[in-house]
SEROBA-350821 format. One record per residue (C-alpha): residue number from 0; chain; x, y, z. Coordinates in steps of 0.5 Angstrom, whole numbers, plus 2048, in hexadecimal, padded with zeros to 3 digits. Layout:
<nodes>
(node NUM,"A",(X,Y,Z)),
...
</nodes>
This chain:
<nodes>
(node 0,"A",(852,859,85E)),
(node 1,"A",(84A,858,860)),
(node 2,"A",(848,859,859)),
(node 3,"A",(84D,854,856)),
(node 4,"A",(84B,84F,85B)),
(node 5,"A",(844,850,859)),
(node 6,"A",(846,84E,852)),
(node 7,"A",(84A,848,854)),
(node 8,"A",(847,841,855)),
(node 9,"A",(84A,83D,85A)),
(node 10,"A",(84F,837,859)),
(node 11,"A",(84B,831,855)),
(node 12,"A",(850,82C,858)),
(node 13,"A",(856,82B,85D)),
(node 14,"A",(85B,826,85E)),
(node 15,"A",(85C,826,865)),
(node 16,"A",(862,821,866)),
(node 17,"A",(866,81D,867)),
(node 18,"A",(86D,821,867)),
(node 19,"A",(872,81C,863)),
(node 20,"A",(86C,818,860)),
(node 21,"A",(86C,81B,859)),
(node 22,"A",(868,821,85A)),
(node 23,"A",(86C,826,855)),
(node 24,"A",(86C,821,850)),
(node 25,"A",(864,820,850)),
(node 26,"A",(863,827,850)),
(node 27,"A",(867,829,84A)),
(node 28,"A",(864,823,846)),
(node 29,"A",(85D,826,848)),
(node 30,"A",(85F,82C,845)),
(node 31,"A",(85C,82A,83E)),
(node 32,"A",(85F,82D,837)),
(node 33,"A",(859,830,835)),
(node 34,"A",(858,834,83C)),
(node 35,"A",(852,831,83E)),
(node 36,"A",(855,830,845)),
(node 37,"A",(859,837,847)),
(node 38,"A",(85E,837,84C)),
(node 39,"A",(85E,83C,852)),
(node 40,"A",(863,841,853)),
(node 41,"A",(867,83C,857)),
(node 42,"A",(866,835,858)),
(node 43,"A",(867,835,85F)),
(node 44,"A",(863,83A,863)),
(node 45,"A",(862,837,86A)),
(node 46,"A",(85D,83C,86B)),
(node 47,"A",(859,837,870)),
(node 48,"A",(85F,834,874)),
(node 49,"A",(864,83A,875)),
(node 50,"A",(861,840,871)),
(node 51,"A",(85A,840,874)),
(node 52,"A",(85B,847,877)),
(node 53,"A",(85C,84A,871)),
(node 54,"A",(854,84A,86F)),
(node 55,"A",(850,847,86A)),
(node 56,"A",(851,84D,865)),
(node 57,"A",(859,84C,865)),
(node 58,"A",(857,844,863)),
(node 59,"A",(852,846,85E)),
(node 60,"A",(858,84A,85B)),
(node 61,"A",(85C,844,859)),
(node 62,"A",(856,842,854)),
(node 63,"A",(855,844,84D)),
(node 64,"A",(84E,848,84B)),
(node 65,"A",(84B,842,846)),
(node 66,"A",(845,83F,843)),
(node 67,"A",(841,83A,845)),
(node 68,"A",(844,835,841)),
(node 69,"A",(84B,836,843)),
(node 70,"A",(84E,833,84A)),
(node 71,"A",(853,835,84F)),
(node 72,"A",(856,832,855)),
(node 73,"A",(85C,832,859)),
(node 74,"A",(861,82D,85D)),
(node 75,"A",(863,82E,864)),
(node 76,"A",(866,827,866)),
(node 77,"A",(865,829,86E)),
(node 78,"A",(85E,82A,86E)),
(node 79,"A",(85C,823,870)),
(node 80,"A",(861,824,876)),
(node 81,"A",(85E,829,879)),
(node 82,"A",(857,827,87C)),
(node 83,"A",(855,82E,87C)),
(node 84,"A",(855,82F,875)),
(node 85,"A",(850,82A,874)),
(node 86,"A",(84B,82E,878)),
(node 87,"A",(84D,834,874)),
(node 88,"A",(84C,831,86D)),
(node 89,"A",(846,82E,86F)),
(node 90,"A",(843,835,870)),
(node 91,"A",(846,839,86B)),
(node 92,"A",(846,835,865)),
(node 93,"A",(840,830,866)),
(node 94,"A",(840,82E,85F)),
(node 95,"A",(848,82D,85D)),
(node 96,"A",(84A,826,85B)),
(node 97,"A",(850,823,860)),
(node 98,"A",(856,81F,85D)),
(node 99,"A",(85B,81B,862)),
(node 100,"A",(860,817,860)),
(node 101,"A",(863,812,865)),
(node 102,"A",(86A,80F,864)),
(node 103,"A",(86D,809,868)),
(node 104,"A",(86E,80D,86F)),
(node 105,"A",(875,80A,86F)),
(node 106,"A",(877,80C,869)),
(node 107,"A",(874,813,86A)),
(node 108,"A",(877,814,870)),
(node 109,"A",(87E,813,86D)),
(node 110,"A",(87D,817,867)),
(node 111,"A",(87B,81D,86B)),
(node 112,"A",(881,81C,870)),
(node 113,"A",(885,81C,86A)),
(node 114,"A",(882,822,867)),
(node 115,"A",(883,826,86E)),
(node 116,"A",(88A,824,86E)),
(node 117,"A",(88B,827,867)),
(node 118,"A",(888,82D,869)),
(node 119,"A",(88C,82E,86E)),
(node 120,"A",(887,82E,874)),
(node 121,"A",(889,827,877)),
(node 122,"A",(88F,825,87A)),
(node 123,"A",(88E,81F,87D)),
(node 124,"A",(88F,818,87B)),
(node 125,"A",(888,814,878)),
(node 126,"A",(888,810,87E)),
(node 127,"A",(889,815,883)),
(node 128,"A",(884,81A,880)),
(node 129,"A",(87F,814,881)),
(node 130,"A",(881,813,888)),
(node 131,"A",(87F,81A,889)),
(node 132,"A",(878,819,887)),
(node 133,"A",(877,813,88C)),
(node 134,"A",(876,811,893)),
(node 135,"A",(878,809,894)),
(node 136,"A",(875,805,899)),
(node 137,"A",(876,7FE,89A)),
(node 138,"A",(87A,7FE,894)),
(node 139,"A",(873,801,890)),
(node 140,"A",(874,807,88C)),
(node 141,"A",(86E,80C,88E)),
(node 142,"A",(86E,813,889)),
(node 143,"A",(86F,819,88C)),
(node 144,"A",(86C,820,889)),
(node 145,"A",(871,825,888)),
(node 146,"A",(86C,82B,887)),
(node 147,"A",(86D,82D,88E)),
(node 148,"A",(874,82F,88C)),
(node 149,"A",(871,834,886)),
(node 150,"A",(86F,833,87F)),
(node 151,"A",(876,833,87C)),
(node 152,"A",(877,82D,880)),
(node 153,"A",(870,82A,87F)),
(node 154,"A",(871,82B,877)),
(node 155,"A",(878,829,876)),
(node 156,"A",(87A,824,87B)),
(node 157,"A",(874,820,87B)),
(node 158,"A",(876,81A,877)),
(node 159,"A",(872,814,87B)),
(node 160,"A",(86C,818,87D)),
(node 161,"A",(86A,81A,876)),
(node 162,"A",(86A,813,874)),
(node 163,"A",(864,812,879)),
(node 164,"A",(85F,813,874)),
(node 165,"A",(859,810,878)),
(node 166,"A",(85A,815,87D)),
(node 167,"A",(85B,81B,879)),
(node 168,"A",(855,819,874)),
(node 169,"A",(850,817,87A)),
(node 170,"A",(84E,81F,87B)),
(node 171,"A",(84D,820,873)),
(node 172,"A",(849,81A,872)),
(node 173,"A",(845,81C,878)),
(node 174,"A",(843,823,875)),
(node 175,"A",(843,822,86E)),
(node 176,"A",(83F,81D,86A)),
(node 177,"A",(843,817,867)),
(node 178,"A",(841,818,860)),
(node 179,"A",(845,81F,860)),
(node 180,"A",(84B,81B,861)),
(node 181,"A",(850,817,85C)),
(node 182,"A",(855,813,860)),
(node 183,"A",(85B,810,85C)),
(node 184,"A",(861,80C,85D)),
(node 185,"A",(867,80F,85B)),
(node 186,"A",(86A,809,859)),
(node 187,"A",(864,808,854)),
(node 188,"A",(866,80F,851)),
(node 189,"A",(86D,80E,851)),
(node 190,"A",(86C,808,84D)),
(node 191,"A",(866,80A,849)),
(node 192,"A",(866,811,848)),
(node 193,"A",(862,811,842)),
(node 194,"A",(85C,80D,845)),
(node 195,"A",(85C,811,84C)),
(node 196,"A",(85C,818,848)),
(node 197,"A",(856,815,844)),
(node 198,"A",(852,813,84A)),
(node 199,"A",(854,81A,84E)),
(node 200,"A",(851,81E,848)),
(node 201,"A",(84B,819,848)),
(node 202,"A",(84A,81B,84F)),
(node 203,"A",(84A,822,84D)),
(node 204,"A",(845,822,848)),
(node 205,"A",(84A,823,842)),
(node 206,"A",(84C,81E,83C)),
(node 207,"A",(853,81B,83B)),
(node 208,"A",(858,81E,838)),
(node 209,"A",(85D,81B,833)),
(node 210,"A",(863,81C,837)),
(node 211,"A",(868,817,836)),
(node 212,"A",(86E,819,83A)),
(node 213,"A",(86F,81A,841)),
(node 214,"A",(875,81E,844)),
(node 215,"A",(876,81C,84B)),
(node 216,"A",(877,822,850)),
(node 217,"A",(87B,822,856)),
(node 218,"A",(87E,81C,855)),
(node 219,"A",(883,81A,85A)),
(node 220,"A",(88A,816,85A)),
(node 221,"A",(88D,813,860)),
(node 222,"A",(88F,80D,864)),
(node 223,"A",(88A,808,866)),
(node 224,"A",(888,807,86D)),
(node 225,"A",(88B,802,872)),
(node 226,"A",(887,7FC,872)),
(node 227,"A",(887,7FC,87A)),
(node 228,"A",(884,803,87A)),
(node 229,"A",(87F,801,874)),
(node 230,"A",(87D,7FB,878)),
(node 231,"A",(87B,7FF,87F)),
(node 232,"A",(877,804,87A)),
(node 233,"A",(873,7FE,877)),
(node 234,"A",(872,7FC,87E)),
(node 235,"A",(870,803,881)),
(node 236,"A",(86B,804,87B)),
(node 237,"A",(868,7FD,87A)),
(node 238,"A",(862,7FF,87F)),
(node 239,"A",(861,806,87C)),
(node 240,"A",(861,803,875)),
(node 241,"A",(85C,7FD,877)),
(node 242,"A",(857,803,87A)),
(node 243,"A",(858,807,873)),
(node 244,"A",(856,801,86F)),
(node 245,"A",(850,800,873)),
(node 246,"A",(84E,807,873)),
(node 247,"A",(84F,808,86C)),
(node 248,"A",(84D,801,869)),
(node 249,"A",(854,801,865)),
(node 250,"A",(859,7FC,865)),
(node 251,"A",(860,7FF,868)),
(node 252,"A",(863,7F8,869)),
(node 253,"A",(869,7F9,864)),
(node 254,"A",(86B,7FE,869)),
(node 255,"A",(86D,7F9,86E)),
</nodes>
C-alpha cells in the first residue's frame, strides 16, 4: 500500500456538498467522455468526515494512477457539514479545488427528508422531524444540533441544520483561499446544466465538452410541502440566507 500511495496523486478536486443539491449529477457530468477526468473508486469516500481514522493511504487507494494531464476527484456531500473536515482538507490537499452546490434550504430539507423516508430511516412526519431539530422561545425557532446524539442522527436527520450554509462555510473560508472554491446555486444547475458544467470545467482548467444530454440523478417524486410549514421555514432561514448573501456576495433573494 505504501508503494501504491507513492504512485498516486491526491484528488485534484472535491465536491464538498450539499446533499440533495445535485452533487451526483454534477460529478457524473464531469466525468468527460474522453476520460480527461477519471472517477475515484467510488463517488463518496467520506474520508475527511467519517473515515479519517482509516488513514491517508486508505484514502489515496481510491484514486487511479494517472498522468499529469488527467484529473480525478470525489464528491462527499457531507464534508461541508463537518467543521473538522475543513482543517483536514486544508492540511492534506492544499492544492485541490473545491466545489459546493447550494440549494434553497427549504427545498433541500424537504428533499432530504423524503429521501430518508424512502430509505426507511425516517418514521416521523416532516413537521415532527423539523421540531426535533429546534427549540422554541417566544415563538422563534432556534436550531439545535443533533451531533450529541451520534453521527448517524447528525448525518441522516439534520434536515434544517444542513441548510444553515453560512455557519458551515465559515470554517472553510477561514482556512482555504477563496480562489480554490467554486460556489454554485443548485437552481441554476438544475435549469441550465450545460452552462454550469462548462463553468465547472473551466474552473478545473479543462475545456468544455460536447455533452448535450443531461440525465437527472436521484430525482425524487413526492407530495408538495404544506404551505404553513414552508412559511415557517422561510422565516427561520431568512436571517441566515441574508448573512450568506453578504458573506459570498451572491444573490439568494429567490430563496425567499
